[in-house]
PAVO-735126 format. One line per field, with one value per atom (N, C-alpha, C): residue in one letter; residue number from 1; atom name; y, x, z. Coordinates in Angstrom, 1 decimal, decimal comma. Atoms other than C-alpha are relative to their C-alpha. Layout:
<koltis>
residu	A|...
num	NUM|...
atome	CA|...
py	Y|...
px	X|...
pz	Z|...
</koltis>
This chain:
<koltis>
residu	X|X|X|X|X|X|X|X|X|X|X|X|X|X|X|X|X|X|X|X|X|X|X|X|X|X|X|X|X|X|X|X|X|X|X|X|X|X|X|X|X|X|X|X|X|X|X|X|X|X|X|X|X|X|X|X|X|X|X|X|X|X|X|X|X|X|X|X|X|X|X|X|X|X|X|X|X|X|X|X|X|X|X|X|X|X|X|X|X|X|X|X|X|X|X|X|X|X|X|X|X|X|X|X|X|X|X|X|X|X|X|X|X|X|X|X|X|X|X|X|X|X|X|X|X|X|X|X|X|X|X|X|X|X|X|X|X|X|X|X|X|X|X|X|X|X|X|X|X|X|X|X|X|X|X|X|X|X|X|X|X|X|X|X|X|X|X|X|X|X|X|X|X|X|X|X|X|X|X|X|X|X|X|X|X|X|X|X|X|X|X|X|X|X|X|X|X|X|X|X|X|X|X|X|X|X|X|X|X|X|X|X|X|X|X|X|X|X|X|X|X|X|X|X|X|X|X|X|X|X|X|X|X|X|X|X|X|X|X|X|X|X|X|X|X|X|X|X|X|X|X|X|X|X|X|X|X|X|X|X|X|X|X|X|X|X|X|X|X|X|X|X|X|X|X|X|X|X|X|X|X|X|X|X|X|X|X|X|X|X|X|X|X|X|X|X|X|X|X|X|X|X|X|X|X|X|X|X|X|X|X|X|X|X|X|X|X|X|X|X|X|X|X|X|X|X|X|X|X|X|X|X|X|X|X|X|X|X|X|X|X|X|X|X|X|X|X|X|X|X|X|X|X|X|X|X|X|X|X|X|X|X|X|X|X|X|X|X|X|X|X|X|X|X|X|X|X|X|X|X|X|X|X|X|X|X|X|X|X|X|X|X|X|X|X|X|X|X|X|X|X|X|X|X|X|X|X|X|X|X|X|X|X|X|X|X|X|X|X|X|X|X|X|X|X|X|X|X|X|X|X|X|X|X|X|X|X|X|X|X|X|X|X|X|X|X|X|X|X|X|X|X|X|X|X|X|X|X|X|X|X|X|X|X|X|X|X|X|X|X|X|X|X|X|X|X|X|X|X|X|X|X|X|X|X|X|X|X|X|X|X|X|X|X|X|X|X|X|X|X|X|X|X|X|X|X|X|X|X|X|X|X|X|X|X|X|X|X|X|X|X|X|X|X|X|X|X|X|X|X|X|X|X|X|X|X|X|X|X|X|X|X|X|X|X|X|X|X|X|X|X|X|X|X|X|X|X|X|X|X|X|X|X|X|X|X|X|X|X|X|X|X|X|X|X|X
num	1|1|1|2|2|2|3|3|3|4|4|4|5|5|5|6|6|6|7|7|7|8|8|8|9|9|9|10|10|10|11|11|11|12|12|12|13|13|13|14|14|14|15|15|15|16|16|16|17|17|17|18|18|18|19|19|19|20|20|20|21|21|21|22|22|22|23|23|23|24|24|24|25|25|25|26|26|26|27|27|27|28|28|28|29|29|29|30|30|30|31|31|31|32|32|32|33|33|33|34|34|34|35|35|35|36|36|36|37|37|37|38|38|38|39|39|39|40|40|40|41|41|41|42|42|42|43|43|43|44|44|44|45|45|45|46|46|46|47|47|47|48|48|48|49|49|49|50|50|50|51|51|51|52|52|52|53|53|53|54|54|54|55|55|55|56|56|56|57|57|57|58|58|58|59|59|59|60|60|60|61|61|61|62|62|62|63|63|63|64|64|64|65|65|65|66|66|66|67|67|67|68|68|68|69|69|69|70|70|70|71|71|71|72|72|72|73|73|73|74|74|74|75|75|75|76|76|76|77|77|77|78|78|78|79|79|79|80|80|80|81|81|81|82|82|82|83|83|83|84|84|84|85|85|85|86|86|86|87|87|87|88|88|88|89|89|89|90|90|90|91|91|91|92|92|92|93|93|93|94|94|94|95|95|95|96|96|96|97|97|97|98|98|98|99|99|99|100|100|100|101|101|101|102|102|102|103|103|103|104|104|104|105|105|105|106|106|106|107|107|107|108|108|108|109|109|109|110|110|110|111|111|111|112|112|112|113|113|113|114|114|114|115|115|115|116|116|116|117|117|117|118|118|118|119|119|119|120|120|120|121|121|121|122|122|122|123|123|123|124|124|124|125|125|125|126|126|126|127|127|127|128|128|128|129|129|129|130|130|130|131|131|131|132|132|132|133|133|133|134|134|134|135|135|135|136|136|136|137|137|137|138|138|138|139|139|139|140|140|140|141|141|141|142|142|142|143|143|143|144|144|144|145|145|145|146|146|146|147|147|147|148|148|148|149|149|149|150|150|150|151|151|151|152|152|152|153|153|153|154|154|154|155|155|155|156|156|156|157|157|157|158|158|158|159|159|159|160|160|160|161|161|161|162|162|162|163|163|163|164|164|164|165|165|165|166|166|166|167|167|167|168|168|168|169|169|169|170|170|170|171|171|171|172|172|172|173|173|173|174|174|174|175|175|175|176|176|176|177|177|177|178|178|178|179|179|179|180|180|180|181|181|181|182|182|182|183|183|183|184|184|184|185|185|185|186|186|186|187|187|187|188|188|188|189|189|189|190|190|190|191|191|191|192|192|192
atome	N|CA|C|N|CA|C|N|CA|C|N|CA|C|N|CA|C|N|CA|C|N|CA|C|N|CA|C|N|CA|C|N|CA|C|N|CA|C|N|CA|C|N|CA|C|N|CA|C|N|CA|C|N|CA|C|N|CA|C|N|CA|C|N|CA|C|N|CA|C|N|CA|C|N|CA|C|N|CA|C|N|CA|C|N|CA|C|N|CA|C|N|CA|C|N|CA|C|N|CA|C|N|CA|C|N|CA|C|N|CA|C|N|CA|C|N|CA|C|N|CA|C|N|CA|C|N|CA|C|N|CA|C|N|CA|C|N|CA|C|N|CA|C|N|CA|C|N|CA|C|N|CA|C|N|CA|C|N|CA|C|N|CA|C|N|CA|C|N|CA|C|N|CA|C|N|CA|C|N|CA|C|N|CA|C|N|CA|C|N|CA|C|N|CA|C|N|CA|C|N|CA|C|N|CA|C|N|CA|C|N|CA|C|N|CA|C|N|CA|C|N|CA|C|N|CA|C|N|CA|C|N|CA|C|N|CA|C|N|CA|C|N|CA|C|N|CA|C|N|CA|C|N|CA|C|N|CA|C|N|CA|C|N|CA|C|N|CA|C|N|CA|C|N|CA|C|N|CA|C|N|CA|C|N|CA|C|N|CA|C|N|CA|C|N|CA|C|N|CA|C|N|CA|C|N|CA|C|N|CA|C|N|CA|C|N|CA|C|N|CA|C|N|CA|C|N|CA|C|N|CA|C|N|CA|C|N|CA|C|N|CA|C|N|CA|C|N|CA|C|N|CA|C|N|CA|C|N|CA|C|N|CA|C|N|CA|C|N|CA|C|N|CA|C|N|CA|C|N|CA|C|N|CA|C|N|CA|C|N|CA|C|N|CA|C|N|CA|C|N|CA|C|N|CA|C|N|CA|C|N|CA|C|N|CA|C|N|CA|C|N|CA|C|N|CA|C|N|CA|C|N|CA|C|N|CA|C|N|CA|C|N|CA|C|N|CA|C|N|CA|C|N|CA|C|N|CA|C|N|CA|C|N|CA|C|N|CA|C|N|CA|C|N|CA|C|N|CA|C|N|CA|C|N|CA|C|N|CA|C|N|CA|C|N|CA|C|N|CA|C|N|CA|C|N|CA|C|N|CA|C|N|CA|C|N|CA|C|N|CA|C|N|CA|C|N|CA|C|N|CA|C|N|CA|C|N|CA|C|N|CA|C|N|CA|C|N|CA|C|N|CA|C|N|CA|C|N|CA|C|N|CA|C|N|CA|C|N|CA|C|N|CA|C|N|CA|C|N|CA|C|N|CA|C|N|CA|C|N|CA|C|N|CA|C|N|CA|C|N|CA|C|N|CA|C|N|CA|C|N|CA|C|N|CA|C|N|CA|C|N|CA|C|N|CA|C|N|CA|C|N|CA|C|N|CA|C|N|CA|C|N|CA|C|N|CA|C|N|CA|C|N|CA|C|N|CA|C|N|CA|C|N|CA|C|N|CA|C|N|CA|C
py	0,9|354,1|0,8|-1,0|355,4|0,6|-1,0|355,9|1,4|-0,8|359,0|0,7|0,2|358,2|-1,2|1,2|355,6|0,1|0,0|354,2|-0,4|0,2|354,7|-0,3|1,0|352,6|0,1|0,1|353,6|-1,2|0,4|351,2|-0,4|0,0|351,1|-1,4|1,8|347,2|-0,2|0,4|346,4|1,0|-0,7|349,6|0,4|-0,7|350,6|1,5|-1,3|354,3|0,2|-0,3|354,3|1,9|-1,2|357,6|-0,3|-0,3|358,8|1,3|-0,5|360,6|0,4|-0,5|362,7|0,3|-0,3|362,1|0,6|-1,0|364,1|1,4|-1,8|367,5|0,2|-0,7|369,0|0,8|-1,1|371,3|-1,0|1,1|369,1|0,4|-0,7|371,4|-0,8|0,4|370,3|-1,5|1,5|366,7|-0,5|0,0|366,4|0,2|-0,6|368,3|-1,2|0,9|365,5|-1,4|0,9|362,8|-0,3|-0,1|364,0|-0,2|0,3|363,5|-1,7|1,5|360,3|-0,6|0,9|357,9|-1,0|1,8|355,4|-0,6|0,7|354,1|-0,8|0,8|351,1|-1,7|1,4|346,9|-0,1|0,9|345,0|-1,6|1,4|341,8|-0,4|0,3|340,3|-2,2|1,0|337,0|-0,2|0,4|335,1|-0,5|0,7|334,0|-0,8|0,7|331,2|-1,4|1,0|328,3|-0,8|1,3|325,2|-0,9|0,6|323,0|-1,6|1,4|319,6|0,2|-0,1|320,9|-0,7|0,4|320,2|1,3|-1,4|324,2|0,0|-0,2|324,0|1,0|-0,5|326,6|-1,4|1,0|323,8|0,7|-0,9|325,1|0,0|-0,7|325,2|0,4|-0,8|326,7|1,4|-1,3|329,9|0,9|-1,3|333,1|0,3|-0,6|334,7|1,8|-1,4|338,2|0,9|-1,2|341,7|-1,0|1,0|339,8|0,9|-0,1|341,5|-0,7|0,9|340,8|1,4|-0,9|342,5|-0,1|0,1|343,1|0,7|0,5|342,0|1,8|-1,2|344,9|1,5|-1,5|348,2|0,0|-0,3|347,5|0,3|-0,3|348,1|-0,9|1,1|346,4|0,6|-0,2|345,8|-1,0|0,4|344,1|-1,0|0,8|340,8|0,9|-1,0|342,1|-1,4|0,9|339,8|-0,8|1,2|337,7|-0,6|0,3|337,1|0,1|-0,6|338,8|0,6|-1,1|340,8|1,1|-0,4|343,5|1,2|-1,0|345,3|1,2|-0,5|347,8|0,6|-0,1|348,3|1,4|-1,0|351,4|-0,2|-0,2|349,8|-1,9|0,9|347,1|-1,0|0,3|344,1|-1,5|1,1|341,0|0,5|-0,3|341,3|-1,0|0,9|338,9|0,7|-0,7|339,3|-1,7|1,0|337,0|0,5|-0,2|337,0|0,0|0,2|337,8|-1,4|1,5|334,9|0,4|0,4|333,3|-0,9|0,8|331,7|-1,3|1,1|327,6|-0,5|0,5|327,5|0,6|-0,4|328,0|0,4|-0,7|330,0|-1,0|1,0|327,7|0,5|0,0|328,6|1,4|-0,8|331,2|0,8|-1,2|333,7|-0,2|0,1|334,4|1,1|-0,7|336,1|0,4|-0,7|338,3|0,9|-0,8|339,9|0,8|-0,9|342,7|1,0|0,0|343,3|1,9|-1,5|346,9|0,2|-0,2|348,8|0,0|0,2|348,4|-1,3|1,7|344,6|-0,7|0,4|342,4|-1,4|1,3|339,4|-0,7|1,2|336,9|-0,8|1,1|333,8|-0,2|0,2|334,7|-0,3|0,9|332,4|-0,5|0,5|331,6|-1,0|0,9|328,4|-0,1|0,3|328,5|-1,1|1,4|325,1|-0,4|0,2|323,9|-0,5|0,8|323,2|-0,8|1,0|320,1|0,4|-0,3|320,3|1,1|-1,4|323,6|0,4|-0,3|323,9|1,5|-1,0|327,4|1,0|-0,4|328,6|1,6|-1,3|332,6|0,3|-0,6|333,7|1,4|-0,7|337,3|0,6|-0,7|338,9|2,0|-1,3|342,9|0,7|-0,6|344,8|1,6|-1,2|348,3|1,3|-0,7|349,9|-0,5|0,6|349,5|-1,2|0,8|346,9|0,7|-0,4|348,6|-0,4|0,5|347,6|0,4|-0,5|348,0|1,1|-0,3|349,1|-1,2|1,2|347,3|0,2|-0,3|346,7|-1,2|1,1|345,1|-0,4|0,7|342,6|-0,7|1,1|340,5|-0,8|1,1|337,3|-0,2|0,0|336,9|-1,5|1,1|333,6|0,0|0,7|332,8|-1,4|1,4|329,6|0,6|-0,5|330,8|-1,0|1,4|327,4|-0,6|0,7|325,0|-1,2|1,2|322,4|0,4|0,0|322,3|-0,1|0,0|323,0|0,2|-0,3|322,4|0,1|-0,5|324,3|0,7|-0,7|325,0|1,2|-1,1|328,4|0,2|-0,2|328,7|1,5|-1,0|332,0|-0,4|0,5|331,6|1,6|-0,9|334,5|0,2|-0,1|336,1|-0,8|-0,3|335,1|1,1|-1,4|339,0|0,7|-0,8|339,4|-0,9|0,8|338,5|0,0|0,3|337,7|0,4|-0,6|339,9|-0,8|0,6|338,8|-0,5|0,2|337,1|-0,6|0,8|336,2|0,0|0,3|334,7|0,3|-1,1|337,0|-1,3
px	0,5|54,1|0,1|0,3|53,4|1,2|-1,1|56,8|0,7|-0,2|58,1|1,2|-0,9|61,1|0,1|-0,4|61,1|1,2|-1,3|63,7|-0,4|0,5|63,5|1,4|-1,4|66,6|-0,2|-0,4|67,6|1,2|-1,3|69,7|0,4|-0,6|72,2|0,5|-1,4|73,7|0,0|-0,1|75,1|0,0|0,0|75,1|-1,2|0,9|72,7|0,1|0,1|71,8|-1,4|1,5|69,3|0,1|0,1|68,1|-1,4|1,0|65,9|-0,6|1,4|62,8|-0,9|1,3|60,7|-1,3|1,9|56,9|-0,5|1,2|55,4|0,0|-0,4|56,6|-1,2|1,0|53,6|0,6|-0,9|56,4|0,2|-1,1|57,1|1,4|-1,4|60,1|0,7|-0,8|61,6|-0,4|-0,3|60,4|0,9|-1,2|62,7|1,1|-1,2|65,3|0,6|-0,2|65,3|0,3|-0,3|65,4|1,2|-1,1|68,4|1,4|-0,8|70,3|0,6|-0,4|72,4|0,6|-0,5|73,6|1,0|-0,8|76,7|0,2|0,0|75,9|-0,8|0,5|74,3|-0,2|-0,9|74,5|-1,1|1,0|72,6|0,2|0,5|70,7|-0,3|0,0|71,0|-0,5|0,8|69,2|-0,7|0,9|67,5|-1,5|1,2|64,0|-0,1|0,2|63,1|-1,0|1,1|60,7|1,2|-0,7|62,0|-1,2|1,2|59,5|0,5|-0,2|61,3|0,2|-0,2|61,5|1,4|-1,3|65,2|0,8|-0,2|65,7|1,6|-1,2|68,5|-0,7|0,4|67,7|0,9|-0,7|68,4|-0,5|0,6|68,5|-1,0|1,3|65,1|-0,6|1,4|63,6|0,2|-0,8|63,2|-0,3|0,6|63,3|-1,1|1,3|60,9|0,1|-0,2|60,4|-1,3|0,7|59,3|-1,4|0,6|58,0|1,0|-0,3|57,9|0,7|-0,9|60,8|0,0|-0,1|60,3|0,7|-0,4|62,4|-1,0|1,1|60,1|0,0|-0,3|61,5|-0,1|-0,1|61,7|-1,7|1,2|58,9|0,8|-0,3|61,5|-0,1|0,7|60,6|0,7|-0,6|62,5|-0,8|0,7|61,2|1,0|-0,9|63,1|0,5|-0,4|64,8|0,1|0,4|64,6|0,8|-0,7|67,1|-0,1|0,0|65,5|0,6|-0,8|68,0|-0,9|0,3|67,1|1,0|-0,7|68,9|-0,9|1,0|67,4|0,9|-0,8|69,4|-0,6|0,6|69,2|1,1|-0,8|70,5|0,6|-0,4|71,8|0,3|-0,3|73,5|-1,7|0,6|71,9|-0,6|0,2|69,7|-1,2|1,1|67,4|-0,9|0,7|64,5|-0,7|0,4|63,8|-1,3|1,2|60,3|-0,7|0,2|59,1|-1,5|1,2|55,7|-0,9|1,0|52,9|0,2|0,1|52,9|-1,1|1,3|49,7|0,1|-0,5|50,4|0,7|-1,8|54,0|-0,2|-0,3|55,5|1,2|-1,4|58,6|0,3|-1,1|61,5|1,1|0,8|62,5|-1,2|0,6|59,9|0,4|-0,3|62,1|1,7|-2,4|66,5|0,1|-0,9|68,1|1,2|-1,3|71,0|0,0|-0,9|73,4|0,8|-0,5|75,1|0,9|-0,7|78,0|0,0|-0,8|78,9|-0,3|0,2|78,2|0,5|-0,6|78,9|0,3|-0,1|78,5|-1,1|1,0|76,7|-0,6|0,8|74,5|-0,7|0,5|74,2|-0,6|0,7|72,4|-0,8|1,4|69,3|-0,9|1,0|67,5|-1,2|1,6|63,8|-0,3|-0,1|63,1|-1,9|1,7|58,8|0,0|0,5|57,9|-1,1|1,3|54,6|-0,7|0,7|51,7|-1,2|0,8|49,9|-0,2|-0,2|48,8|-1,3|1,0|47,2|-0,3|0,1|46,1|-0,5|0,5|45,2|0,4|0,0|45,4|-1,1|1,3|44,2|0,3|-0,3|43,6|-0,7|1,0|42,5|0,0|-0,1|41,7|-0,6|0,2|42,2|0,1|0,0|41,4|0,6|-0,7|43,1|-1,4|1,4|39,7|-1,3|1,4|36,0|-0,4|0,8|34,6|-1,1|1,2|32,7|0,0|0,2|31,0|1,0|-0,9|33,4|1,2|-1,5|36,6|0,4|-1,5|39,8|-0,3|-0,1|40,2|1,3|-1,3|43,5|-0,3|-0,3|43,6|1,0|-0,7|45,7|-0,1|0,4|45,5|0,7|-1,1|47,5|-0,2|0,1|47,9|1,2|-1,1|49,6|-0,7|0,0|50,2|0,1|0,0|49,3|-0,4|-0,2|49,4|1,5|-1,6|52,2|0,2|-0,5|52,0|0,0|-0,3|53,1|-1,3|1,5|50,1|0,4|0,0|49,8|-1,2|1,1|46,9|0,2|0,1|45,7|-1,1|0,7|44,0|-0,8|0,6|40,8|-1,0|1,3|39,1|-1,0|1,8|35,6|-0,3|0,2|34,8|-1,4|1,2|31,3|0,1|-0,3|30,3|0,0|-0,1|30,3|1,5|-1,5|34,0|0,9|-1,1|36,8|0,9|-0,8|40,1|1,1|-0,4|42,6|1,6|-0,8|45,8|0,7|-0,2|47,3|1,4|-1,7|50,9|0,0|0,0|52,2|1,1|-1,0|54,8|0,5
pz	-1,1|-61,6|1,3|-1,0|-58,1|1,0|-0,5|-57,3|-0,5|0,9|-57,8|-0,8|1,2|-59,3|-1,0|1,0|-62,4|-0,6|0,6|-64,2|-1,8|1,5|-68,0|-1,0|0,5|-70,1|-1,4|1,6|-73,6|0,2|-0,1|-75,0|-1,6|1,3|-77,9|0,0|-0,1|-78,4|1,4|-1,0|-75,4|1,0|-1,2|-73,2|-0,2|-0,2|-71,6|1,3|-0,4|-70,0|0,7|-0,7|-67,1|0,3|-0,1|-66,4|1,5|-1,7|-62,7|-1,3|0,6|-63,9|1,6|-0,7|-61,4|-0,7|0,5|-62,8|1,2|-0,8|-60,1|-0,6|0,4|-62,0|-0,8|1,6|-64,3|-0,5|1,0|-66,0|-1,0|1,0|-69,0|-0,3|0,3|-69,8|1,0|-1,4|-66,1|-0,3|0,0|-67,0|-1,0|1,1|-70,4|0,3|-0,5|-68,6|0,9|-1,0|-65,9|-0,9|0,5|-68,4|-0,7|0,4|-69,7|1,0|-0,8|-66,6|-0,1|-0,2|-66,8|1,1|-0,9|-64,5|-0,4|0,5|-65,3|1,1|-0,7|-61,9|0,3|0,0|-62,2|0,0|-0,1|-62,4|-1,3|1,2|-65,7|0,8|0,0|-65,5|-1,0|1,5|-68,7|-0,1|0,2|-70,1|-1,0|1,0|-72,7|0,0|0,3|-73,5|-1,3|0,9|-75,4|-0,4|0,1|-76,3|0,2|-0,4|-74,7|-0,3|0,3|-76,9|0,6|-0,8|-75,6|1,0|-1,7|-71,9|0,1|-0,6|-71,6|0,5|-0,6|-70,5|-0,9|1,1|-73,2|-1,6|1,6|-76,7|-0,7|0,9|-79,1|-1,3|1,8|-82,9|-0,6|0,7|-84,1|1,1|-1,1|-80,9|-0,5|0,3|-81,6|1,6|-1,3|-79,2|0,1|0,1|-77,7|0,3|-0,3|-78,4|0,7|-0,6|-77,3|1,1|-1,3|-73,7|0,3|-0,8|-70,7|1,1|-1,4|-68,0|1,2|-1,5|-64,2|1,1|-1,4|-61,6|1,3|-1,1|-58,8|1,6|-1,0|-55,8|-0,4|1,2|-58,3|-0,7|0,7|-60,3|-1,5|1,3|-63,5|-0,9|1,3|-66,8|-1,0|1,4|-69,8|-1,0|1,0|-72,9|-0,9|0,9|-75,0|-1,4|1,6|-78,2|-1,2|1,0|-81,4|0,0|-0,4|-80,6|1,6|-0,9|-77,6|1,4|-0,8|-75,3|0,6|-0,6|-72,5|0,9|-0,9|-70,3|0,8|-0,8|-67,1|1,1|-0,6|-65,5|1,6|-1,1|-61,7|0,7|-0,1|-59,9|1,8|-1,4|-56,5|0,3|-0,4|-55,0|1,1|-0,7|-53,4|-0,7|0,7|-54,5|-0,8|1,1|-57,4|-0,6|0,8|-58,6|-1,4|1,4|-62,1|-0,5|0,6|-63,6|-1,3|1,0|-67,0|-0,5|0,4|-68,6|0,1|0,3|-68,5|-1,5|1,9|-72,1|-0,2|0,1|-73,0|-0,3|0,4|-73,1|0,6|-0,2|-71,6|1,3|-1,1|-68,3|0,2|0,3|-67,5|1,6|-0,4|-66,4|0,0|-1,1|-63,9|-0,1|-0,2|-62,6|0,3|-0,3|-61,2|-0,1|-0,2|-61,3|1,0|-1,3|-58,9|-0,2|0,3|-59,2|1,1|-1,2|-56,6|-0,4|0,2|-56,6|1,3|-1,2|-54,2|0,0|0,1|-55,8|-1,2|1,7|-59,2|-1,0|1,1|-62,5|0,0|0,2|-62,5|-0,8|0,7|-64,6|0,4|-0,6|-63,7|-1,3|1,2|-66,8|0,0|0,3|-68,1|0,9|-1,0|-65,8|-1,8|1,3|-69,1|0,6|-0,1|-69,2|-0,8|1,1|-71,1|0,1|-0,6|-71,4|-1,2|0,5|-72,0|-0,1|0,2|-73,1|1,1|-1,2|-70,7|-0,5|0,6|-72,1|-1,6|2,0|-75,9|0,2|0,1|-76,8|-1,5|1,1|-80,4|-0,3|0,0|-81,0|-1,1|1,1|-84,7|-0,2|0,4|-85,4|-1,3|1,5|-88,9|-0,1|0,2|-89,5|-1,2|1,7|-92,9|0,3|0,2|-92,9|-1,2|1,4|-95,5|-0,2|0,1|-96,6|-0,1|0,5|-98,0|0,0|-0,3|-97,8|-1,6|1,4|-100,6|-0,6|0,6|-103,0|-1,6|1,7|-106,1|-1,1|1,4|-109,6|0,4|-0,4|-107,5|0,5|-0,2|-106,9|2,1|-1,4|-103,0|0,4|-0,5|-101,0|1,0|-1,6|-98,0|0,1|-0,2|-96,3|1,0|-0,8|-94,5|0,4|-0,8|-91,6|0,9|-1,1|-89,4|1,2|-1,3|-86,1|0,7|-0,7|-84,2|1,2|-1,8|-80,5|0,5|-0,9|-79,4|0,1|0,3|-78,6|0,0|1,1|-81,2|-1,3|1,6|-84,6|-0,9|0,8|-86,8|-1,4|1,6|-90,7|-0,2|0,0|-91,4|-2,2|1,5|-94,9|0,0|-0,6|-95,0|-1,8|1,5|-97,9|0,4|0,0|-99,1|-0,9|1,0|-100,5|-0,2|0,5|-102,4|0,0|0,3|-103,1|-1,4|1,1|-106,5|-0,9|0,8|-107,6|0,1|-0,5|-106,2|-1,4|0,7|-108,9|0,6|-0,6|-107,5|-1,0|0,9|-109,6|0,3|-0,7|-107,7|1,2|-1,2|-104,7|0,0|-0,6|-103,3|1,3|-1,2|-100,2|0,1|-0,3|-98,6|1,4
</koltis>
């Protein structure tokens, strides 16, 4: 970033270790040495991201977690990303009031738009800063990709994968058809 000091977090399950790094240094050895300077004086903002398909602001049994989505603290610009279970952990190196907001997700709006965490001293944790992504209108958006692992050449075998992803906010039941050229023979296929 543009600040001379950025926060880098390493996450090992529930333990966060923030590092202060002086990114104005050109000497890479000095840069890496600064990464290794640990600070145990921080506060943690935690919560979960999930799709709230029925818009009740509660993660019900069949509502999936939102993974790999950025969450940002407004005043410092510090960021983190949600884990496989939708949880996020964001370390801040000071006391005060901090606002966190999740990244935009197409066809959904985050409820609430932001969460506020207040810390009066260090070594505190503010949890339950959850964000429910609720559908906005009806959006049918199915993405299908075909990726080859090698170039198609006459007389040689080739492998490829067909993948699909629902990028919209409605449940879609779709069937994918692959029409091969009359000179092409399908050897095997499987559904993963």
